[in-house]
N, C-alpha and C positions, 0 to 999 in steps of 0.2 A: 968710701963704702967697700968692704971687701967683697969678693965673689960669691961666698956663702950667704952674707947677708942680703945681697943684691937678689940671688935666686931666691931666697925665701920670700922676699917681698914679691917677686914675680910669681911664683907659685900660689901663694895665697891670694894675690888679687886674681889669678884665672880661676882657680876653683872656687873662690868667693863668689865670683860672677855667675858660675854655672850654678852654685847653691841657690841662687836667687830665682832661677827659672822654676815654673811651678811643673810638677808632675802631670803628665798628660791625662790620667785618669786615676780613680780611686783615690784613697785618704793617705797618700804617700808623702812624706817629707824627704828633703834632701837634708843631710847633715854633713858638716864639716869636720875632719879630724886632723889638727896641725900639731905635730910634735917636732918642736924645733930642736930639742936636745938630740933625738935620734934622727932628725932630717927626714921625717916620714909625713907625708901630705896625702889625705885621703877624701873622697866624696862619697859618702855613703846614701842609700836609700832605705828607708824604714817606713812601715805602716801596713795598711790593708787595701788591697786592690780586690774588690768583690767578695768572695768567701777565701781569699788566699792571703797569708801573710807574706809579706815582702820584706826581705833583707838582703842587702848585697852592696858591693863595692862597684861603684861607677868608674872612679878614677883613683890611682895610686902612683904617686910620684915619690921618688927618693933623691936627695943630694948626697953624692959619694964624691968627697975630695972636689974637685971641679967640674964635675959631671951631673946633669940630671939624667936619672933613669926613670923612664915611663915603664911600670910593671904592670899597669892594667889600664886601657883606655877604651872606656864605653862611650866616649863624647860624640857628638856627631859630626864635629868640625875637625877633631884630631888634635891630641895635645902637642904632637910635634910642630904642627902649625901655629900653634897658639905661642908655643916658647919663641919659635923664630921672629914671628911678629913682635914679641915683647924684646927682641935684641939678643936672644941666646944663640951664639954660633952653632951650626951643625955638629962641629967636632965636639961640642959639650953636651950633646944629647944622644943618650943610650936608648935604642928600642929593646928594653929589658925583656918585652913579651916575644921577642923572637929568639931562636935558637942561636947560639953563638955563631955557628956556620953561617946562617941566614944573614945576621947582622952585617957579615963582611961584604954582602952584595948591596947593601944600602950605602946612601950617601952620609949616614951619620955614625957616630963613634960606634966602636966594636966594643969598647968596655972602659 
């Protein structure tokens, strides 16, 4: 199995598991958006909480080459830790939600 296919399976499993968690209040559901052609993976929330409409992106990951970019991480445990636990090396994880200069200060890939 090539790296891209392996990463697709890892990401879909992690986000799929998060999608099974119930939202803590309101009538809010979690929805997965998996685009294998563009290598974009999202976990969305959609619904009603009290008198407010809820719509937002909780997690956004992207595969670029041999790296997984974390663009948005609203998870409780952190996507970087989840990816590491699934066997993705630190040098293949980019914390894309940080400015490039800040990324240099982490143990993860710069780009």
